[in-house]
C-alpha positions as CSV (number, residue, x, y, z in Angstrom):
1,M,-90.0,-55.8,122.0
2,R,-89.1,-55.9,118.3
3,E,-90.8,-58.4,116.1
4,L,-89.2,-60.8,113.6
5,T,-91.0,-60.8,110.4
6,Y,-90.3,-63.5,107.8
7,Y,-91.1,-61.9,104.3
8,I,-91.0,-64.5,101.4
9,A,-92.2,-65.3,98.0
10,L,-93.8,-68.7,97.9
11,T,-95.2,-70.9,95.1
12,I,-98.7,-72.5,95.6
13,D,-96.7,-75.7,96.5
14,G,-94.8,-74.1,99.2
15,F,-91.4,-73.4,97.7
16,I,-89.3,-70.0,98.0
17,A,-87.0,-71.2,95.1
18,G,-86.4,-73.7,92.6
19,P,-83.8,-76.5,93.4
20,D,-80.9,-74.4,92.2
21,D,-82.1,-71.2,93.8
22,E,-84.2,-70.1,90.9
23,V,-86.6,-67.2,91.5
24,D,-87.0,-66.1,87.8
25,F,-90.4,-67.9,87.5
26,Y,-92.3,-65.7,89.7
27,P,-94.7,-63.4,87.6
28,L,-94.3,-59.6,87.9
29,A,-96.7,-56.9,87.6
30,D,-96.6,-53.1,88.0
31,D,-99.6,-53.0,90.6
32,H,-97.9,-55.6,92.9
33,S,-94.5,-53.8,92.6
34,A,-95.9,-50.5,93.4
35,Y,-97.6,-51.8,96.4
36,M,-94.7,-53.5,97.7
37,N,-92.2,-50.6,97.1
38,E,-94.6,-48.3,98.9
39,H,-95.3,-50.4,101.8
40,Y,-92.0,-52.3,102.2
41,P,-89.4,-50.2,100.6
42,E,-86.7,-51.5,102.8
43,M,-87.0,-55.1,101.5
44,L,-85.1,-54.1,98.3
45,P,-81.4,-54.4,98.2
46,T,-79.7,-50.8,98.4
47,H,-78.8,-50.8,94.7
48,V,-82.3,-51.7,93.5
49,R,-83.7,-49.0,95.7
50,S,-81.2,-46.5,94.2
51,A,-82.2,-47.7,90.6
52,I,-85.8,-47.1,91.0
53,G,-85.5,-44.0,93.1
54,L,-86.5,-45.0,96.6
55,D,-82.9,-44.2,98.0
56,D,-84.4,-41.4,100.0
57,V,-87.4,-43.3,101.2
58,P,-87.2,-44.0,104.9
59,N,-87.4,-47.4,106.5
60,R,-91.0,-47.9,107.5
61,R,-91.0,-51.2,109.2
62,F,-87.5,-52.6,109.7
63,D,-84.1,-51.6,110.4
64,T,-82.4,-54.9,110.6
65,I,-82.3,-57.8,108.2
66,V,-81.2,-61.5,109.0
67,M,-80.3,-63.8,106.3
68,G,-78.9,-67.0,105.5
69,R,-75.6,-67.7,103.5
70,R,-77.5,-68.8,100.5
71,T,-79.6,-65.7,100.5
72,Y,-76.2,-63.5,100.8
73,D,-74.4,-65.4,98.2
74,P,-76.1,-63.8,94.9
75,A,-74.9,-60.4,96.3
76,L,-71.4,-61.7,97.0
77,E,-71.2,-63.2,93.7
78,A,-72.2,-59.8,92.1
79,G,-69.2,-58.3,94.1
80,I,-71.8,-56.6,96.6
81,T,-70.6,-57.2,100.2
82,S,-73.3,-54.8,101.7
83,P,-76.5,-55.5,99.7
84,Y,-78.7,-54.0,102.4
85,A,-76.5,-50.9,103.3
86,H,-80.0,-49.1,104.5
87,L,-80.2,-51.7,107.2
88,R,-78.3,-53.5,110.0
89,Q,-77.3,-56.6,108.2
90,I,-76.8,-59.9,110.0
91,V,-75.7,-63.2,108.0
92,V,-76.2,-66.6,109.6
93,S,-73.4,-69.0,108.2
94,R,-71.4,-71.9,109.7
95,S,-69.3,-71.8,106.3
96,L,-68.2,-68.2,106.2
97,D,-64.8,-67.5,108.3
98,A,-65.3,-63.9,108.5
99,S,-67.6,-61.2,107.2
100,P,-66.5,-59.8,103.9
101,D,-67.7,-56.4,104.8
102,P,-67.5,-54.4,108.3
103,A,-71.2,-53.5,107.8
104,V,-72.1,-57.1,107.8
105,E,-72.4,-59.0,111.1
106,L,-71.5,-62.6,111.0
107,V,-73.4,-65.0,113.4
108,R,-71.7,-68.5,113.3
109,D,-73.5,-70.3,116.1
110,D,-76.9,-70.1,118.0
111,P,-78.9,-67.7,115.7
112,R,-81.9,-68.0,118.0
113,A,-79.9,-66.3,121.0
114,R,-78.7,-63.6,118.7
115,L,-82.4,-63.0,117.6
116,R,-83.5,-62.9,121.1
117,E,-80.8,-60.2,121.8
118,L,-82.0,-58.2,118.8
119,K,-85.6,-58.5,119.7
120,A,-84.8,-57.0,123.1
121,E,-83.1,-54.0,121.7
122,D,-84.9,-50.6,120.7
123,G,-85.7,-50.1,117.1
124,L,-87.8,-51.1,114.2
125,G,-88.7,-54.6,113.3
126,I,-86.4,-57.4,112.2
127,Y,-86.6,-58.7,108.6
128,L,-86.0,-62.3,108.1
129,A,-85.0,-62.8,104.5
130,G,-84.4,-66.5,104.6
131,G,-83.8,-69.0,103.5
132,G,-85.8,-71.9,104.3
133,R,-83.4,-73.7,106.6
134,L,-82.7,-70.6,108.8
135,A,-86.7,-69.9,109.0
136,G,-87.0,-73.5,110.2
137,E,-84.4,-72.8,112.9
138,L,-85.8,-69.6,113.9
139,L,-89.5,-70.5,113.7
140,P,-89.9,-70.3,117.5
141,E,-88.8,-66.5,117.2
142,I,-90.8,-65.6,114.1
143,D,-93.8,-63.2,115.2
144,R,-95.3,-62.3,111.8
145,L,-95.3,-63.6,108.2
146,V,-95.5,-61.6,104.8
147,V,-96.1,-64.1,102.1
148,K,-96.2,-63.2,98.6
149,K,-98.2,-66.4,97.4
150,Y,-97.6,-66.6,93.5
151,P,-99.9,-68.6,91.2
152,V,-97.1,-71.1,90.3
153,V,-96.4,-74.6,91.1
154,A,-92.7,-75.4,91.2
155,G,-93.0,-79.2,91.8
156,S,-89.6,-79.0,93.8
157,G,-87.1,-76.5,95.3
158,L,-86.2,-74.9,98.5
159,A,-88.9,-75.2,101.2
160,A,-90.1,-72.1,103.0
161,F,-89.4,-73.8,106.4
162,A,-87.0,-76.6,106.7
163,T,-87.7,-78.0,110.0
164,D,-89.0,-81.2,111.8
165,F,-92.7,-81.6,112.1
166,S,-93.7,-78.4,114.2
167,P,-97.3,-77.2,113.7
168,T,-97.0,-73.5,114.6
169,R,-100.3,-71.5,114.4
170,F,-100.4,-67.9,112.7
171,A,-103.5,-65.8,112.3
172,L,-104.4,-64.0,109.0
173,E,-104.3,-60.4,109.3
174,D,-104.4,-59.0,105.9
175,A,-104.9,-60.3,102.2
176,R,-104.5,-58.3,99.0
177,T,-104.4,-59.6,95.4
178,F,-102.8,-58.2,92.4
179,S,-103.2,-58.5,88.7
180,N,-100.2,-61.1,88.3
181,G,-102.4,-63.4,90.6
182,C,-100.1,-62.9,93.5
183,A,-101.8,-62.7,96.8
184,V,-99.9,-60.9,99.7
185,L,-100.9,-62.5,103.0
186,T,-99.9,-61.0,106.2
187,Y,-100.1,-63.3,109.4
188,H,-99.3,-62.7,113.0
189,R,-98.5,-65.4,115.6
190,S,-101.7,-66.6,117.2
């Protein structure tokens, strides 16, 4: 069975973005980028992979991406209708009437049922790109977390999981730190 991995950047106080979807406050570092690009090349949008010379690197962990509408919107606003062309792309949205691209599947209702179908298929893992509301809805289906924890307190913003009180245990599998103070923490469902 395929696994669903929620891969996120996170502030110390638990936000994935600012109140208006800001993410430009996360500090960058070459050693951190090099590690992520080597170990998670499929996490980068196709146009970014191409720009940094990773377009020929095979997918290592994932062949499918699931994202919410707010995660998909920045690409649409830039005129990119298929931002992860190297992956099977699924957008969960109740506000989109139709997919703007034949390579992007639109799921309007019951994303948990669709995730269960995807997990039952053969293939590599499934990458949950966000956002927090979708992650909260899919929490029972999340098998693994890759958390890039940055040394920043945002104060407010978009929570990593927008859900009712629902303690869900995960076990730490790996931890790495980088010169920008970021810790990449990998967890699996315990």
